Residue frames as a rotation matrix with the C-alpha (Angstrom) as fourth column:
UNK 1
0.288 0.384 0.877 5.40
-0.910 -0.175 0.375 -2.43
0.298 -0.906 0.300 -2.13
UNK 2
-0.808 -0.585 -0.069 6.81
-0.523 0.767 -0.371 -5.21
0.270 -0.263 -0.926 -0.08
UNK 3
0.179 0.914 0.365 3.90
-0.954 0.252 -0.162 -7.86
-0.240 -0.319 0.917 -0.05
UNK 4
-0.751 -0.258 0.607 3.56
-0.244 0.964 0.108 -11.60
-0.613 -0.067 -0.787 0.20
UNK 5
-0.576 0.649 0.496 0.17
0.802 0.566 0.191 -11.73
-0.157 0.508 -0.847 -1.34
UNK 6
-0.825 0.402 -0.398 -2.32
-0.395 -0.913 -0.102 -9.54
-0.404 0.073 0.912 -2.94
UNK 7
-0.626 0.690 0.365 -5.94
0.748 0.663 0.029 -9.93
-0.222 0.291 -0.931 -3.94
UNK 8
-0.738 0.533 0.413 -8.88
-0.222 -0.771 0.597 -7.99
0.637 0.349 0.688 -5.39
UNK 9
-0.834 0.531 -0.154 -11.43
0.336 0.267 -0.903 -7.56
-0.438 -0.805 -0.401 -2.77
UNK 10
0.475 0.863 -0.170 -13.70
0.369 -0.371 -0.852 -5.38
-0.799 0.342 -0.495 -4.86
UNK 11
0.612 -0.221 0.759 -13.03
0.773 -0.037 -0.634 -3.86
0.168 0.975 0.148 -8.36
UNK 12
0.429 -0.406 0.807 -11.63
-0.089 -0.908 -0.409 -0.73
0.899 0.103 -0.425 -6.85
UNK 13
0.666 -0.203 0.718 -10.17
-0.746 -0.142 0.651 -2.31
-0.031 -0.969 -0.246 -3.66
UNK 14
0.298 -0.652 -0.697 -6.87
-0.171 0.682 -0.711 -4.28
0.939 0.331 0.092 -3.47
UNK 15
0.922 -0.074 0.381 -5.66
-0.374 0.097 0.922 -6.10
-0.105 -0.993 0.062 -0.33
UNK 16
0.258 -0.912 -0.319 -1.98
-0.307 0.236 -0.922 -6.65
0.916 0.336 -0.219 0.30
UNK 17
0.994 -0.007 -0.112 -0.66
0.103 0.455 0.885 -8.95
0.045 -0.890 0.453 2.98
UNK 18
0.452 -0.869 0.199 2.78
-0.756 -0.492 -0.433 -8.06
0.474 0.045 -0.879 4.38
UNK 19
0.148 -0.477 -0.866 5.50
0.236 0.868 -0.438 -10.47
0.960 -0.139 0.241 5.51
UNK 20
0.999 0.039 0.020 6.28
-0.013 -0.189 0.982 -10.89
0.042 -0.981 -0.188 9.14
UNK 21
0.558 -0.825 -0.083 9.81
0.712 0.425 0.559 -10.43
-0.426 -0.371 0.825 10.39
UNK 22
0.117 -0.496 0.860 10.74
0.760 -0.513 -0.399 -7.41
0.640 0.700 0.317 8.15
UNK 23
0.395 -0.111 -0.912 12.45
0.732 -0.562 0.386 -4.61
-0.555 -0.820 -0.141 10.05
UNK 24
0.928 -0.243 0.283 13.85
-0.030 -0.805 -0.592 -1.22
0.372 0.541 -0.755 9.21
UNK 25
0.131 -0.991 -0.005 17.53
0.008 0.006 -1.000 -0.33
0.991 0.131 0.009 9.81
UNK 26
-0.470 -0.278 0.838 16.90
-0.754 -0.368 -0.544 0.44
0.460 -0.887 -0.037 13.42
UNK 27
-0.918 0.168 -0.359 15.09
0.215 0.972 -0.093 -2.99
0.334 -0.163 -0.929 13.86
UNK 28
-0.478 0.878 -0.011 11.72
-0.472 -0.268 -0.840 -1.45
-0.741 -0.397 0.542 14.32
UNK 29
-0.413 0.407 0.815 9.05
0.516 0.842 -0.159 -3.64
-0.751 0.355 -0.557 12.68
UNK 30
-0.958 0.224 -0.182 7.64
-0.272 -0.489 0.829 -2.98
0.097 0.843 0.529 9.20
UNK 31
-0.549 0.831 0.084 3.82
0.507 0.411 -0.757 -2.89
-0.664 -0.374 -0.647 9.54
UNK 32
0.000 0.719 0.695 0.72
0.997 -0.058 0.060 -1.65
0.083 0.693 -0.716 7.68
UNK 33
0.764 0.223 -0.606 0.86
0.378 -0.915 0.139 1.83
-0.523 -0.335 -0.783 9.26
UNK 34
-0.214 -0.904 -0.370 4.25
0.073 -0.392 0.917 2.32
-0.974 0.169 0.150 7.54
UNK 35
-0.570 0.141 0.810 2.65
0.814 0.235 0.532 1.47
-0.115 0.962 -0.248 4.15
UNK 36
0.493 0.870 -0.017 -0.19
0.869 -0.494 -0.028 4.04
-0.033 -0.001 -0.999 4.93
UNK 37
0.513 -0.353 -0.783 2.36
0.147 -0.862 0.485 6.71
-0.846 -0.364 -0.390 5.85
UNK 38
-0.600 -0.796 0.080 4.61
0.153 -0.016 0.988 6.06
-0.786 0.605 0.131 2.77
UNK 39
-0.361 0.534 0.765 1.61
0.932 0.171 0.321 6.03
0.041 0.828 -0.559 0.40
UNK 40
0.699 0.623 -0.350 0.32
0.651 -0.757 -0.047 9.28
-0.294 -0.195 -0.935 1.70
UNK 41
0.202 -0.725 -0.658 3.65
-0.074 -0.681 0.728 10.86
-0.977 -0.099 -0.191 1.45
UNK 42
-0.687 -0.574 0.445 4.39
0.397 0.217 0.892 9.56
-0.609 0.790 0.079 -2.05
UNK 43
-0.010 0.839 0.544 1.08
0.999 0.027 -0.022 10.98
-0.033 0.544 -0.838 -3.24
UNK 44
0.524 0.106 -0.845 2.19
0.327 -0.941 0.085 14.57
-0.786 -0.321 -0.528 -2.48
UNK 45
0.968 -0.250 -0.026 3.47
-0.155 -0.513 -0.844 17.15
0.198 0.821 -0.535 -5.05
UNK 46
0.407 -0.913 -0.031 7.14
-0.895 -0.392 -0.212 16.65
0.181 0.114 -0.977 -5.91
UNK 47
-0.054 -0.391 0.919 7.45
-0.502 0.806 0.314 12.81
-0.863 -0.444 -0.240 -5.41
UNK 48
-0.712 -0.300 -0.635 8.52
-0.702 0.290 0.651 10.54
-0.011 0.909 -0.417 -8.25
UNK 49
-0.940 0.331 0.086 5.82
0.329 0.944 -0.031 7.88
-0.092 -0.001 -0.996 -7.26
UNK 50
-0.523 0.786 -0.329 2.96
-0.284 -0.525 -0.802 10.21
-0.803 -0.326 0.498 -7.34
UNK 51
-0.355 0.407 -0.842 1.84
-0.929 -0.050 0.367 9.22
0.108 0.912 0.396 -10.99
UNK 52
-0.738 0.000 -0.675 1.86
-0.119 0.984 0.130 5.54
0.665 0.176 -0.726 -10.01
UNK 53
-0.702 0.538 -0.466 -0.54
0.694 0.373 -0.616 6.22
-0.158 -0.756 -0.636 -7.08
UNK 54
-0.931 0.362 0.036 -2.63
-0.338 -0.897 0.284 8.89
0.136 0.253 0.958 -8.79
UNK 55
-0.196 0.935 -0.297 -5.74
-0.359 0.213 0.909 6.71
0.913 0.284 0.294 -8.75
UNK 56
-0.406 0.044 -0.913 -5.35
0.695 0.664 -0.276 5.74
0.594 -0.746 -0.300 -5.18
UNK 57
0.029 0.509 0.861 -7.99
-0.171 -0.846 0.505 7.56
0.985 -0.162 0.063 -3.11
UNK 58
0.589 0.094 0.802 -7.40
-0.799 -0.079 0.596 5.74
0.119 -0.992 0.029 0.30
UNK 59
-0.283 -0.709 -0.646 -4.99
-0.240 0.705 -0.668 3.53
0.929 -0.034 -0.369 2.09
UNK 60
0.504 0.633 0.587 -6.39
-0.748 -0.019 0.663 1.47
0.431 -0.774 0.464 4.90
UNK 61
-0.647 -0.762 -0.022 -4.52
-0.579 0.510 -0.636 -0.41
0.495 -0.399 -0.772 7.50
UNK 62
0.299 0.866 -0.401 -6.81
-0.448 0.498 0.742 -3.32
0.843 -0.043 0.537 8.10
UNK 63
0.981 -0.180 -0.071 -4.50
0.134 0.372 0.918 -4.89
-0.139 -0.911 0.389 10.72
UNK 64
0.472 -0.862 -0.182 -0.79
-0.329 -0.364 0.871 -4.90
-0.818 -0.352 -0.456 11.45
UNK 65
-0.500 -0.720 0.482 -0.03
0.054 0.530 0.847 -7.05
-0.864 0.449 -0.226 8.31
UNK 66
-0.204 0.619 0.759 -2.78
0.953 0.303 0.009 -6.14
-0.224 0.725 -0.651 5.93
UNK 67
-0.650 -0.047 -0.759 -3.20
-0.089 -0.987 0.137 -2.97
-0.755 0.156 0.637 3.79
UNK 68
0.170 0.655 0.737 -6.07
0.882 0.232 -0.410 -2.17
-0.440 0.719 -0.538 1.45
UNK 69
-0.851 -0.353 -0.388 -5.66
0.081 -0.819 0.568 0.40
-0.519 0.452 0.726 -1.41
UNK 70
0.200 0.969 0.147 -8.86
0.615 -0.007 -0.788 1.93
-0.763 0.248 -0.597 -2.66
UNK 71
-0.858 -0.496 0.138 -8.84
0.393 -0.458 0.798 3.34
-0.332 0.738 0.587 -6.15
UNK 72
-0.446 0.690 -0.570 -11.16
-0.623 -0.697 -0.355 5.60
-0.642 0.197 0.741 -8.20
UNK 73
0.518 0.458 -0.722 -11.45
-0.846 0.398 -0.355 3.06
0.125 0.795 0.594 -10.96
UNK 74
0.884 -0.312 0.349 -10.19
0.174 0.911 0.373 -0.51
-0.435 -0.269 0.860 -11.22
UNK 75
0.572 -0.770 -0.284 -6.46
-0.820 -0.550 -0.159 -0.45
-0.034 0.324 -0.945 -11.66
UNK 76
0.973 -0.200 -0.114 -4.59
0.180 0.969 -0.167 -3.50
0.144 0.142 0.979 -13.03
UNK 77
0.307 -0.919 0.247 -1.23
-0.299 -0.339 -0.892 -1.78
0.904 0.200 -0.379 -12.44
UNK 78
0.294 -0.058 0.954 -1.60
-0.945 -0.169 0.281 -2.67
0.145 -0.984 -0.105 -8.92
UNK 79
0.974 0.222 -0.053 -1.12
-0.222 0.975 -0.010 -6.36
0.050 0.021 0.999 -9.85
UNK 80
0.530 -0.843 0.092 2.55
0.481 0.388 0.786 -6.06
-0.699 -0.372 0.611 -9.92
């Protein structure tokens, strides 16, 4: 995930802060909703990233530049 900063909010909740000024190839801005969409898609059957996100039970767009990932159990793999 493209993130400037991450922190543990709770043992099963990680907060990721996204950089400003990042855009897609069509110049549309990269925002928290894009991370939410991508994480939901990657957790579906047939995607290579599914095992990496297996413990993620929710992705929450806190605001335009902040995303929380909620896991079933503490997951140190999210640290980087």
